[in-house]
N, C-alpha and C positions, 0 to 999 in steps of 0.2 A: 548354287546357291541361288539361284532366279531362272525363272523360264522367261522372262521378259528380258531382251536382248535387243541392244543394238551397236550399230558401228559407229566410233567417234572421228569424225577426221581432227587427227591432233596436228599435221604439218604435211611435208614433207621428209622422205628419206633422202642420202648422201646422193642419189642419182636425180634428185628434183621429181620422182615420181610421190603420189600422195601415200600419205603414212595412216594408218587407222588402228587404233585399238577397240578391240569389243567392250560393251559394256562389262562382262564378265572378267575380261584379265583387269578394269580396271576396280573391281567391287571392294578391295581394301588397299587403298594407293598408298606410297610417301613420296614425296617429290623434294628432292634438294635443290636445292639453288638459291640464289639472291635476289635481293628483294625485288628489283623491276623486271627481271624474268619471271618470277613467281607471280607479277600481276599479270604480267602477259598469258603465262598459261592459264591462270585463274580466267580471263576473258574468254579465250578461246576454248578450254574445256565447259566453261558455264553453259556458254551459246550452242555449244555443240549440243549437250545436253538438253538443255531446252528445246534445241530443234526434233528434237528424238523423243519429247513426252515426258520428261523426268520433271518431278519438283523435286527444285535444288534449294535446299539450307544453308545458307553461308555465314558462319559464325566467324568475325570477323575483330579483331582490334587493330587494323592500322588505317581506316578509314577509307575502304575500297567501294561504299558506297557511293561514291562522288562518280561513278565509272559508269553506275548503273544505267543510266538513260542512252550514255555513248554504246554500250552494250545491246541495250534496246531500241539504236535508232528506227529497225524496222519494225516497232511495236509488235514483236512478235508474239511476245508473253507479257502477264500479268507479273506484278511482284509489289511485295511490302517490304516495309523496313521497320524493326522495332529497334529502340535504342534502351539497353538495360538501364532502368532507373528512370526512366520516360514514360516509355508505354508498353515495355515487358518489364516483369519484375516477379522474385519467389514469394510463392504463398507462404512458404512455412519451409521446415526441415523433413517433415514427415518422411519423406522417399528416401531420406539421408541416413545411413546406416552412423553409427554414433564413431566408428574407427577409421569411416570416412571424413568424419567431420573433426577431429582430432586430429588427423594427419593432416590433412587439407589446411590448418588453422595451424601445421607445424608444433604441436601443441605433445606428441608422442614420446617425449623424454621430460615433460614437466611433470615437477613432483605430485602437482593435483590431476594431472590426467585421467587416473581412476575414479577420481570424485567428478570430475568431468563428465564420463563415460556411465557413472552411476546416477547422475542426474537425467542425464539425456534419454536412459534407455527406460528411465520412471515415468518419463514425462509422456503424458497424452498428446494435446497438440504441441509441435515442439516449433514454438515463438521464442526468441531473445529473450521477453518478459515471462514466460510461461517456465524455462529453464532457468532464469534465474530466481525464479522463487522455488523452483524444485532444489537448486543448491542451496538455498537458503532455510528449507526446510531437513536438509540432511546435517547442516551445521547446526541448527535446533536441538535435532536429535543424538548429535553426536555425545558419545559417552567419554569419549578421548580428546584431551587439548586439540593432541597432533591433529584429529582430525576434523575437529573444529575451525581449525586455521586452516585447513587445506581446502576445507567447503568454502572458508570464506573468500579465497584466494579464487576460487573457480567462478564464486557469485559474480567477484569483481572484475573479472574477465569478461563475462557476460554482460553487465551492465553497461562496460564499456564500450563493447562491440556492439549493443543494442544502438547505443548512441550513434557510433560511428556511421553503422551498417544500414541501421533502420531502415533509411529512406528507401531503400532497392526491394524491399518486403512489403507485400501488401496483399490481405486476402483476393483469392481470385485473379492475381495481377497476371499471371501468363495464359488466360484462357484465348484471348483475342490472337495469340500466337500462334495455339492448337487449334482453332478455327481456321486458322488462315490458309491449311493446307487442303489442297484440291487436287485429288486425282482425275478430275475429269477433265482437265486441261494442265498444257505446261506452265511452272508457276515458280518465281524465284523468289524468297525468302530470305531477308538479309537481316541478321543480327548482330547489332554494332555495340560488343563486349564493353566493358568498365575501363578493361588495362589493369583491374584489380587483380592480382592471380587466384587471393582466397575465393572474393566473389565470383569471381567467374569458374572457378571450381563446381559452386554451390548450384550457380545458374545451367553450367553443363550438364551436373548430373542430375538435374530435374528434366530437364530436356530429353537426355537418354533414358531415363526412368519412362518417359508418358510417350515421347513420340511413336506411332504407330511404324512395325518394322514393315514394308511394303516396301517390292520389287522395283517399283518406280520413282522411289523416295532415294536421293543422292546427296550423301553430307559432305560438305566441306569444310574445312577447321585452318584457318589463318592465324596464328597468334603472335604476339610481340616476342615473346619468349621463345627459346630454342627447348623444343622439346615439351611433349605433354604428361601432365601429371597422372605419373604410373599406375594410380588407383582407377583414375577416369580411362586410361588406354585399355586396363583388363575389362571396364566394364563396356567399352566400346566391341572389343573382340568376344564379348558374351553374347552379344546380341547381334541379331540378322541382318546390319546396316551396310547400303552399300556408302562408301566415304574413302575422302582422299583429304590427305593432310601433308602439308608444309614443315618444311626444315629450314634451318640457314646454316645448320651444324654438319658434321661428316656423317657419313655413312654408316650408321652401326650394324652388327651384328644380330638381326632378330630372327635368326632361327627361323628363316622362311616364311613367317608369320604373315607378310604383305602378299597380295596376289600380282603387285606391278610397285618397282620402284625405277624412280626418273632420278637421273644424277645430272648434272650439267659439266661438261667435257670442251672446252677450247669452243665456246660460243654455240655449240651444239648441246644436245642432251639425247642421252643414251638412257635407251627403255630395257629394263631385266625384267621378264614375265617368265616365269616355268624356265625350260631350258634357253630361252633366246634370249638373244641381246641386238637391240637396232637403234642403230644412231638416226636422228632426225634432228630438224629444223622447225620451229613454231612458223606458220604462214596466216595470216588474215582469212 
């Protein structure tokens, strides 16, 4: 997947010898472990990636940014912190397919979902206000009372959602984030998510759609929920990103989609990559 490659020092093996993974081995990684070990793994791996010249984008919902100064105690890399809703916003829904919008909102089985999809697909600049107006036009043009009723329900949903989530949307609100990526040197970019799964799904889709697919870019996802929204996972796999994800759940049968899987076992970690398995321990 990549020409640029680096050895990432992960810790020591059972004999006490240094244990490393190549960035190629780690290009699509899943780590299953408890939160305290997850934090230690993040600190170790992100430091090593930065030392090897990567830009690391860390999307976090558990407040790890308070550790950035500790990780950067030697001042060897630059970093930026973006808080969703403070200095990072979604400009609009233009990049989001209507099916993703509907499923992310949990509306796939709602009776007004087809009307919502029609409003979404007919709208140019996709903001909550414009989507509401599109639904209102469908209501006004409905020839059947049932269609008018469903369009009214879709409009109420969009109006209420705009009231609740409007503060997370702003024109050009993500430009500072995308402009902060700089492949001329190592850099850590932290995105503190909102902890609202619906909002975070929209932001992550927007980010995945616009991020450059560069071999020196590494994405790390740390979510407060077990598992990744399926449509987002498919989006991630459809791109040529290097990424690492964390999960507190048990290892799932993923049909070999990940290049590396790491599981916690008796205080140690077991790395599975290709036909190999290796037991190792995190060390500073």
